[in-house]
C-alpha positions as CSV (number, residue, x, y, z in Angstrom):
1,M,57.7,114.2,68.2
2,P,57.2,113.8,72.0
3,S,57.1,117.0,74.1
4,N,57.7,116.1,77.7
5,A,60.4,116.5,80.3
6,S,60.8,112.7,80.7
7,S,62.1,112.3,77.1
8,P,65.6,110.7,77.2
9,S,68.7,112.3,75.7
10,F,69.1,111.3,72.1
11,I,72.8,110.9,72.4
12,S,72.7,109.0,75.7
13,Q,70.4,106.5,74.1
14,L,72.6,106.3,71.1
15,C,75.4,105.0,73.4
16,F,73.1,102.0,74.0
17,G,72.7,101.5,70.3
18,T,69.1,102.8,70.5
19,I,67.9,105.4,67.9
20,E,65.1,107.4,69.5
21,E,63.8,108.6,66.2
22,D,60.6,110.1,67.7
23,L,62.8,112.7,69.4
24,I,64.0,114.1,66.1
25,L,61.3,113.2,63.5
26,P,59.6,115.0,61.9
27,Y,62.0,117.9,61.7
28,P,60.7,120.9,63.7
29,K,59.5,124.1,62.3
30,M,58.9,127.5,63.8
31,K,55.2,128.0,64.5
32,P,53.3,130.3,62.0
33,A,52.5,133.0,64.6
34,E,56.1,133.0,65.7
35,Q,57.3,133.3,62.1
36,E,55.3,136.5,61.8
37,T,56.9,137.9,65.0
38,F,60.3,136.9,63.8
39,K,59.9,138.5,60.4
40,A,59.0,141.8,62.2
41,I,62.1,141.4,64.4
42,R,64.3,140.7,61.4
43,S,63.0,143.8,59.6
44,S,63.7,145.9,62.7
45,I,67.2,144.5,63.0
46,E,67.9,145.4,59.3
47,Q,66.5,148.8,59.9
48,L,68.7,149.3,62.9
49,L,72.0,147.8,61.8
50,K,72.2,148.2,58.0
51,P,72.9,152.0,58.3
52,H,75.7,151.2,60.8
53,E,77.6,148.7,58.6
54,K,80.4,151.1,57.9
55,D,80.6,152.0,61.6
56,F,81.4,148.5,62.8
57,R,85.0,148.7,61.7
58,A,85.5,152.0,63.4
59,W,83.9,150.7,66.6
60,D,86.1,147.7,66.5
61,E,89.2,149.9,66.3
62,D,87.9,152.1,69.1
63,G,87.1,149.1,71.2
64,E,83.7,150.3,72.2
65,L,80.1,150.5,71.1
66,P,79.0,154.2,71.5
67,A,76.5,154.9,74.3
68,S,74.1,156.3,71.6
69,F,74.1,153.0,69.8
70,I,73.4,151.1,73.0
71,E,70.4,153.4,73.4
72,E,69.3,152.3,69.9
73,L,69.5,148.7,70.9
74,K,67.3,149.4,73.9
75,S,64.7,151.4,71.9
76,F,64.4,148.5,69.4
77,G,63.6,146.1,72.2
78,L,66.7,143.9,71.8
79,F,67.2,143.4,75.5
80,S,63.6,142.1,75.9
81,L,63.8,139.1,73.7
82,V,63.3,136.2,76.2
83,I,61.6,138.2,79.0
84,P,58.0,137.2,79.5
85,E,55.3,139.4,78.1
86,A,53.9,140.0,81.6
87,H,57.1,141.9,82.4
88,G,57.3,143.8,79.1
89,G,59.3,141.4,77.0
90,M,58.8,139.5,73.8
91,Q,58.9,136.1,75.4
92,L,60.5,134.4,72.4
93,S,60.9,130.7,72.3
94,A,64.4,129.2,72.1
95,T,63.9,128.8,68.3
96,A,62.9,132.4,67.7
97,Y,65.6,133.7,70.1
98,S,68.3,131.7,68.4
99,R,67.1,132.9,65.0
100,T,67.3,136.5,66.2
101,L,70.8,136.1,67.4
102,Q,71.6,134.6,63.9
103,E,70.4,137.9,62.3
104,L,72.4,140.0,64.6
105,A,75.6,138.0,64.0
106,K,75.2,138.6,60.2
107,Y,76.1,142.2,60.9
108,D,78.6,142.3,63.7
109,G,80.0,140.0,66.4
110,S,80.3,142.6,69.1
111,V,76.6,143.6,68.7
112,A,75.5,140.0,68.8
113,V,77.6,139.3,71.9
114,T,76.3,142.4,73.7
115,V,72.7,141.4,73.2
116,G,73.4,137.6,73.6
117,A,75.3,138.0,76.9
118,H,72.3,139.9,78.4
119,S,69.7,137.3,77.4
120,S,71.6,134.0,77.1
121,I,73.4,134.1,80.4
122,G,73.3,137.5,82.1
123,M,69.6,137.4,83.2
124,R,68.9,133.8,82.2
125,G,69.3,132.7,85.9
126,L,66.5,135.1,86.9
127,L,64.3,133.6,84.1
128,L,65.0,130.0,85.1
129,F,65.3,130.2,88.9
130,G,64.0,133.6,90.0
131,T,61.1,133.9,92.4
132,D,57.9,135.8,91.4
133,E,59.0,138.7,93.5
134,Q,62.5,138.8,92.0
135,K,61.1,138.7,88.5
136,A,58.6,141.5,89.2
137,R,61.4,143.6,90.7
138,Y,64.0,143.3,87.9
139,M,62.5,142.0,84.7
140,P,60.7,145.2,83.6
141,K,64.0,147.1,83.8
142,L,65.9,144.3,82.1
143,A,63.3,144.4,79.2
144,T,63.7,148.1,78.6
145,G,67.5,147.9,78.9
146,E,67.4,150.3,81.8
147,M,69.3,147.4,83.3
148,I,71.7,145.4,81.2
149,A,72.8,142.0,82.6
150,A,76.1,140.3,83.0
151,F,77.1,136.8,84.1
152,C,79.8,136.7,86.7
153,L,81.4,133.2,87.1
154,T,84.9,133.3,85.7
155,E,87.8,134.2,88.0
156,P,91.6,134.5,87.5
157,G,92.0,130.9,88.8
158,A,88.6,129.5,87.9
159,G,87.7,129.3,84.2
160,S,86.4,125.9,83.1
161,D,86.8,124.6,86.7
162,A,83.9,126.7,88.0
163,A,83.7,124.8,91.3
164,S,87.1,126.3,92.3
165,I,86.0,129.9,92.5
166,K,87.4,131.9,95.4
167,T,84.7,134.7,95.7
168,T,82.9,134.2,99.0
169,A,79.6,135.1,100.5
170,V,79.3,135.0,104.3
171,K,76.0,135.2,106.1
172,D,75.8,138.2,108.4
173,G,72.3,138.7,110.0
174,D,69.8,138.8,107.2
175,D,72.4,139.7,104.5
176,W,75.3,137.9,102.8
177,V,78.6,139.8,102.6
178,L,80.2,139.3,99.2
179,N,84.0,139.5,98.5
180,G,85.9,138.6,95.4
181,N,86.9,139.4,91.8
182,K,85.4,138.3,88.5
183,L,87.4,138.2,85.3
184,W,86.5,138.8,81.6
185,I,82.9,139.7,82.2
186,T,81.0,140.4,79.0
187,N,78.9,143.6,79.4
188,G,80.8,144.3,82.6
189,G,81.3,147.9,81.8
190,I,77.6,148.6,80.9
191,A,75.7,146.2,83.1
192,Q,73.6,147.2,86.1
193,F,72.4,143.7,86.9
194,F,74.9,140.9,87.8
195,T,74.3,137.2,88.3
196,V,77.2,136.4,90.7
197,F,78.5,133.1,91.9
198,A,80.2,132.8,95.3
199,K,81.3,130.1,97.8
200,T,79.0,129.9,100.7
201,G,80.4,126.9,102.5
202,G,84.1,127.7,103.0
203,Q,87.1,127.2,100.8
204,A,87.3,123.5,101.7
205,E,83.9,122.8,100.3
206,R,84.4,123.1,96.6
207,G,80.8,122.3,95.6
208,N,79.1,124.7,98.0
209,M,78.4,127.6,95.7
210,T,75.4,130.0,95.6
211,A,74.1,132.4,92.9
212,F,73.2,136.0,93.9
213,I,71.6,138.9,92.2
214,V,73.8,142.0,92.6
215,T,73.1,145.4,91.2
216,R,75.7,148.0,90.2
217,D,74.4,150.6,92.6
218,Q,75.2,148.5,95.7
219,A,78.1,149.8,97.8
220,G,81.3,147.9,97.1
221,V,80.6,147.0,93.5
222,S,83.1,148.3,90.9
223,V,84.4,147.4,87.5
224,G,87.8,147.6,85.9
225,P,88.9,149.2,82.6
226,H,87.7,147.9,79.2
227,E,89.8,144.9,78.2
228,D,91.9,145.2,75.0
229,K,90.8,142.1,73.1
230,M,91.8,140.3,69.9
231,G,88.2,140.1,68.7
232,I,84.7,141.3,69.6
233,R,86.6,144.4,70.6
234,A,83.6,146.7,70.6
235,S,81.7,144.6,73.2
236,S,82.3,145.5,76.8
237,T,84.6,143.1,78.7
238,T,85.9,144.1,82.2
239,T,86.8,142.8,85.6
240,V,84.1,143.2,88.3
241,H,85.0,143.6,91.9
242,F,83.0,143.0,95.1
243,D,84.3,144.5,98.3
244,N,82.2,143.8,101.3
245,V,79.0,144.0,99.2
246,R,75.9,143.4,101.4
247,V,73.5,141.3,99.5
248,P,70.0,140.8,101.0
249,A,68.9,137.2,101.5
250,N,66.0,137.7,99.1
251,N,68.6,138.2,96.3
252,V,69.7,134.6,96.5
253,L,69.0,133.0,93.1
254,G,67.8,129.5,93.5
255,E,68.8,127.6,96.6
256,V,71.7,128.3,98.9
257,G,74.5,125.9,98.1
258,K,73.0,124.9,94.7
259,G,74.8,127.6,92.6
260,F,76.8,125.1,90.5
261,K,73.5,123.6,89.3
262,V,72.2,127.2,88.5
263,A,75.4,128.0,86.6
264,M,75.3,124.9,84.5
265,K,71.6,125.2,83.7
266,I,72.2,128.8,82.6
267,L,75.1,127.8,80.3
268,N,73.2,124.8,78.9
269,S,70.1,126.9,78.2
270,G,71.9,129.8,76.7
271,R,74.2,127.8,74.3
272,T,71.6,127.7,71.4
273,G,71.9,131.5,71.2
274,L,75.6,131.1,70.5
275,G,74.7,128.3,68.1
276,G,72.4,130.7,66.2
277,G,75.2,133.3,66.1
278,T,77.6,130.9,64.5
279,V,75.0,130.1,61.8
280,G,74.4,133.8,61.1
281,G,78.2,134.3,60.8
282,M,78.5,131.5,58.3
283,K,75.6,132.8,56.2
284,K,77.3,136.2,56.1
285,L,80.6,134.7,55.1
286,I,79.1,132.6,52.3
287,S,77.5,135.7,50.9
288,L,80.7,137.7,51.0
289,A,82.8,134.8,49.6
290,T,80.5,134.0,46.7
291,R,80.4,137.6,45.6
292,Q,84.2,138.0,46.0
293,S,84.9,134.8,44.0
294,K,82.7,136.1,41.1
295,E,84.3,139.5,41.1
296,R,87.9,138.5,41.5
297,V,89.5,137.6,38.1
298,Q,92.7,135.5,37.9
299,F,94.3,134.1,34.7
300,G,91.5,135.6,32.6
301,K,88.4,134.3,34.4
302,P,86.6,134.7,37.8
303,I,88.1,132.5,40.5
304,A,84.6,131.1,41.1
305,E,85.1,129.0,38.0
306,Y,88.1,127.2,39.6
307,G,87.5,123.8,41.2
308,L,89.5,124.5,44.4
309,V,87.5,127.6,45.1
310,K,84.2,125.7,44.5
311,Q,85.5,123.1,46.9
312,K,85.9,125.7,49.6
313,L,82.4,127.2,49.0
314,G,80.7,123.8,48.9
315,H,82.2,122.8,52.2
316,M,81.1,126.1,53.7
317,V,77.5,125.4,52.6
318,V,77.6,121.9,54.1
319,D,79.0,123.2,57.4
320,C,76.3,125.9,57.6
321,Y,73.4,123.7,56.8
322,A,74.6,120.9,59.2
323,T,75.1,123.4,62.0
324,E,71.7,125.0,61.4
325,S,70.0,121.6,61.4
326,A,71.5,120.7,64.8
327,V,70.9,124.1,66.4
328,N,67.2,124.1,65.3
329,M,66.8,120.5,66.7
330,V,68.1,121.5,70.1
331,N,66.0,124.6,70.1
332,H,63.0,122.3,69.6
333,L,64.0,120.0,72.4
334,I,64.1,123.1,74.7
335,D,60.8,124.5,73.4
336,S,59.1,121.1,73.8
337,G,59.9,121.1,77.5
338,S,62.6,118.4,77.5
339,E,65.0,118.5,80.4
340,E,67.5,116.3,78.6
341,Y,69.3,118.5,76.1
342,A,72.6,119.5,77.8
343,V,74.7,117.1,75.8
344,E,73.0,118.0,72.5
345,A,73.3,121.8,73.3
346,A,77.1,121.3,74.0
347,I,77.4,119.5,70.7
348,T,75.9,122.5,68.8
349,K,78.3,124.8,70.5
350,V,81.4,122.7,69.6
351,F,80.4,121.9,66.1
352,G,79.0,125.3,65.3
353,T,82.0,127.3,66.6
354,E,84.5,125.1,64.8
355,A,82.5,125.2,61.6
356,L,82.3,129.0,61.8
357,W,86.1,129.1,62.3
358,R,86.7,127.0,59.2
359,T,84.3,129.1,57.2
360,A,85.9,132.4,58.3
361,D,89.3,131.0,57.4
362,E,88.3,129.8,54.0
363,A,86.4,133.0,53.2
364,L,89.5,135.0,54.0
365,Q,91.5,132.7,51.9
366,I,89.2,133.2,48.9
367,A,89.5,137.0,49.4
368,A,93.3,136.5,49.5
369,G,95.1,139.8,50.0
370,N,91.9,141.7,50.5
371,G,90.9,139.3,53.3
372,F,94.0,140.4,55.2
373,M,93.2,144.1,55.0
374,K,91.2,145.9,57.6
375,E,89.1,147.8,55.0
376,F,87.4,144.5,54.3
377,P,85.3,142.6,56.9
378,Y,87.0,139.2,56.7
379,E,89.8,139.8,59.2
380,R,87.5,141.3,61.7
381,I,85.0,138.4,61.4
382,L,87.9,135.9,61.8
383,R,89.1,137.7,65.0
384,D,85.6,137.8,66.3
385,A,85.0,134.1,65.6
386,R,88.0,132.9,67.6
387,I,86.5,133.6,71.1
388,N,83.5,131.3,70.4
389,R,85.6,128.2,70.9
390,I,86.7,129.5,74.4
391,Y,83.8,131.2,76.2
392,E,80.7,129.6,77.6
393,G,82.7,126.4,78.1
394,T,85.9,125.8,76.1
395,N,85.4,123.2,73.4
396,D,88.1,121.0,75.0
397,I,86.2,120.8,78.3
398,L,82.8,120.5,76.5
399,R,84.1,117.4,74.6
400,L,84.9,115.7,77.9
401,F,81.4,116.8,79.2
402,I,79.7,115.4,76.1
403,A,81.4,112.0,76.3
404,L,81.3,111.5,80.0
405,T,77.7,112.7,80.4
406,A,76.4,110.6,77.5
407,M,78.2,107.5,78.8
408,N,77.0,108.1,82.3
409,E,73.8,106.1,81.8
410,V,75.7,103.2,80.4
411,G,78.1,103.4,83.3
412,S,75.2,103.4,85.7
413,E,73.9,100.2,84.3
414,L,77.4,98.7,84.6
415,K,77.5,99.8,88.2
416,E,74.0,98.3,88.9
417,L,75.2,95.1,87.3
418,S,78.3,95.1,89.5
419,D,76.3,95.8,92.7
420,S,73.8,93.0,91.9
421,L,76.6,90.5,91.4
422,K,77.8,91.3,95.0
423,G,74.5,90.3,96.4
424,I,73.3,87.7,94.0
425,F,73.4,84.8,96.5
426,N,71.3,86.8,98.9
427,N,68.7,87.8,96.3
428,P,69.2,85.6,93.2
429,I,66.0,86.6,91.5
430,K,66.7,90.3,91.7
431,G,70.3,89.7,90.7
432,F,69.3,87.5,87.7
433,G,66.8,90.1,86.6
434,V,69.4,92.9,86.4
435,I,72.0,90.6,84.8
436,S,69.5,89.4,82.2
437,E,68.2,92.8,81.3
438,Y,71.7,94.3,80.9
439,A,73.1,91.2,79.1
440,M,70.2,91.2,76.7
441,R,70.5,94.9,76.0
442,R,74.3,94.6,75.2
443,A,74.2,91.3,73.4
444,S,71.3,92.4,71.3
445,L,73.5,94.8,69.4
446,A,74.7,91.9,67.4
447,T,71.3,90.4,66.7
448,D,69.1,90.8,63.6
449,R,66.2,91.7,65.9
450,V,67.8,94.9,67.2
451,K,69.1,95.7,63.7
452,R,65.5,95.8,62.7
453,E,64.2,97.6,65.8
454,K,66.1,99.7,68.2
455,T,69.2,100.4,66.1
456,K,67.2,101.3,63.1
457,F,65.3,104.3,61.7
458,T,61.7,103.4,60.6
459,K,60.4,106.8,59.6
460,L,63.0,108.3,57.2
461,H,62.1,108.7,53.6
462,P,62.9,105.5,51.6
463,A,65.2,107.4,49.2
464,L,67.6,107.9,52.1
465,E,68.2,104.2,52.7
466,K,71.9,104.4,52.0
467,N,72.5,107.3,54.4
468,Q,70.3,105.5,57.0
469,L,72.3,102.3,56.8
470,V,75.5,104.3,57.4
471,F,74.1,105.9,60.5
472,E,72.7,102.7,61.9
473,E,76.0,100.9,61.4
474,L,78.0,103.8,63.1
475,T,75.5,103.8,66.0
476,R,76.2,100.1,66.7
477,E,79.9,100.7,66.5
478,L,79.5,103.6,69.0
479,A,77.5,101.5,71.4
480,T,80.1,98.7,71.4
481,S,83.0,101.1,71.8
482,V,81.3,102.8,74.8
483,D,80.7,99.5,76.4
484,R,84.3,98.3,75.7
485,I,85.8,101.5,77.1
486,L,83.7,101.5,80.2
487,R,84.5,97.8,80.9
488,K,88.2,98.5,80.4
489,H,88.6,101.7,82.4
490,G,85.5,101.8,84.8
491,K,85.4,105.0,86.8
492,N,89.0,105.8,85.6
493,V,87.5,106.7,82.3
494,I,87.3,110.3,83.7
495,G,91.1,110.5,83.3
496,K,91.2,109.0,79.8
497,Q,90.9,112.3,77.9
498,F,92.1,111.0,74.6
499,A,89.6,108.2,74.5
500,S,86.8,110.6,75.8
501,R,87.6,113.1,73.1
502,R,87.4,110.5,70.3
503,L,84.0,109.3,71.6
504,A,82.8,112.9,71.9
505,D,83.8,113.6,68.3
506,I,81.9,110.5,67.2
507,M,78.8,111.6,69.2
508,I,79.1,115.2,67.8
509,D,79.2,113.8,64.2
510,L,76.3,111.4,64.8
511,F,74.0,114.0,66.3
512,V,74.7,116.5,63.5
513,L,74.1,113.8,60.9
514,A,70.9,112.7,62.6
515,S,69.6,116.3,62.7
516,T,70.4,116.7,59.0
517,L,68.9,113.3,58.1
518,S,65.7,114.4,59.8
519,R,65.7,117.8,58.1
520,V,66.2,116.4,54.6
521,S,63.8,113.5,55.1
522,T,61.0,115.8,56.3
523,A,61.7,118.1,53.3
524,M,61.5,115.2,50.9
525,Q,58.2,114.0,52.4
526,E,56.6,117.4,52.3
527,Q,58.0,118.7,49.0
528,G,58.9,115.7,47.0
529,V,62.4,114.4,46.2
530,G,62.7,116.5,43.1
531,K,62.4,119.7,45.1
532,V,65.2,119.1,47.5
533,T,68.1,117.9,45.3
534,K,70.6,120.4,46.8
535,E,69.7,119.3,50.3
536,I,70.3,115.7,49.2
537,E,73.7,116.6,47.9
538,I,74.5,118.3,51.3
539,L,73.5,115.1,53.1
540,E,75.5,112.9,50.7
541,V,78.7,115.0,51.5
542,L,78.0,115.1,55.2
543,T,77.3,111.4,55.4
544,G,80.7,110.7,53.7
545,Q,82.5,113.1,56.0
546,V,80.9,111.6,59.1
547,R,81.6,108.0,58.1
548,R,85.3,108.8,57.5
549,R,85.8,110.8,60.7
550,V,83.9,108.3,62.9
551,R,85.8,105.3,61.4
552,S,89.1,107.1,62.0
553,N,88.2,107.9,65.6
554,M,87.0,104.3,66.1
555,S,90.3,102.9,64.8
556,K,92.3,105.0,67.2
557,I,90.5,104.0,70.3
558,D,92.8,100.9,70.8
559,D,95.6,101.5,68.2
560,N,97.0,105.0,68.5
561,D,100.1,107.1,69.2
562,D,98.8,108.6,72.4
563,E,101.7,107.6,74.6
564,F,104.2,109.0,72.1
565,I,102.3,112.3,72.0
566,K,102.3,112.5,75.8
567,S,106.0,111.7,76.0
568,L,106.9,114.4,73.6
569,A,104.7,116.9,75.5
570,D,106.4,115.9,78.7
571,D,109.8,116.5,77.1
572,A,108.8,120.0,76.0
573,L,107.3,120.7,79.4
574,D,110.5,119.6,81.2
575,R,112.7,121.8,78.9
576,E,110.1,124.6,78.4
577,A,111.4,124.6,74.9
578,Y,111.8,122.7,71.6
579,R,114.5,120.1,72.0
580,W,116.2,120.5,68.7
581,D,116.9,124.2,68.7
582,N,120.7,124.1,68.1
583,V,123.3,125.1,65.6
584,D,125.6,122.1,65.9
């Protein structure tokens, strides 16, 4: 498996019909030394959180984690997870950090979010873009928890559209004067360190945004009351206000005017922590649901013996294994130094959060009436899980990001081809070269040569041939669909959200299937086929699911009811009501 920053994006290459198997094979493993470190962390988490299992419900109702418990989190080093050892931190890799978030999420969503918001996004900008002086100044305090971090991007009118923020920073001498309001800031009420994004080029310049380090003790910084939320209620969520806050120039994070890049890099880098949390939540729910189904007796026998209950449990296992496979794969891409993982990280966020939601819903269904009662953990877990599909990039926006980003390279080749055609008579050799290269790449999707080479796995275990053939065929179909859509819509594809969503769902399914194929194949090669029968069963189920979903999405790219759906939506929007609400 290559480990360099120049490695291409697996999904972007898949849009060309190319399977870059060296990016995902063999399946990655945590290094032995890090395994030992993680085992110690897991033991500490159990020691810390297990005695509080009965407290989580009360803290959820109160809507707050007690200050004494926050001090316990600090003393156990849970705010130091990704901070370099030189500054007093544990310096965990993306893999070990994600695995730690997984363990926290098994106990309580609010706890996982409090720790995760600090490390995944709150101080991540300092880790990625901070100067040596900035790191020396803040990281020791962030490691001990003396400073807890928060990420301040969202505003009342700027959620997913981050570039439309209204908070401003105006240069005044050697300082920047910061004014504005941030909304729904996780850790807002307990944070002393804020990564704040503000416009530094005037309201007309939407892209001119800069990131700043702001501390709570600076004059003009204030926070609002604790938000009364549906889920993760015990985590701190507040507004944060900046009123003529003077920020020294040496508190600029990254380059002036490059704040959008900083924000996106932070979110991309931190998403695997959220992915780990979804896996931890699913593992907890599977444990609860299996015990519940064995203990609950209906019609004279445990409900675990009924087929429909087994169907729910089986799908929960498949979702968990598939999510874990993809999350671990992206963690490896980050740890190996790759810069091309943004699309794959977004995929794990979308797939994982939706898989957790399905799992929470089915676990509550298995618990039936008990699941609806607050004395049991199911309803709290369901409420906690709902936010995951919204924050750190809503799943709807991320689907557009996945499709458009992955297609961008194909679109670039189309543009290059178009530009070359314009000047072909002035430079026929250059023009012919571009045309030939592109034409061969696209036409080769239908040739036996490519079926044997680029659009084919060569290193999977032979016993997985049937699954391999399904993946290869779906890859070719993806590539031809991307090409057809780009040729049809060109740059207007940005506005074709239905088509983009279908392509994104196909890409999501294929990356998750590729990660699972890699994991099962590697296990078979290392342990033998007979030792991984359950993993093979998971892969069989997932392959069938992916094949059906991809084919369904493919079939609707050209033949669909999209215009009817939009027409009905427009009718409801015009009326602001349901048309047929009458008594005549």
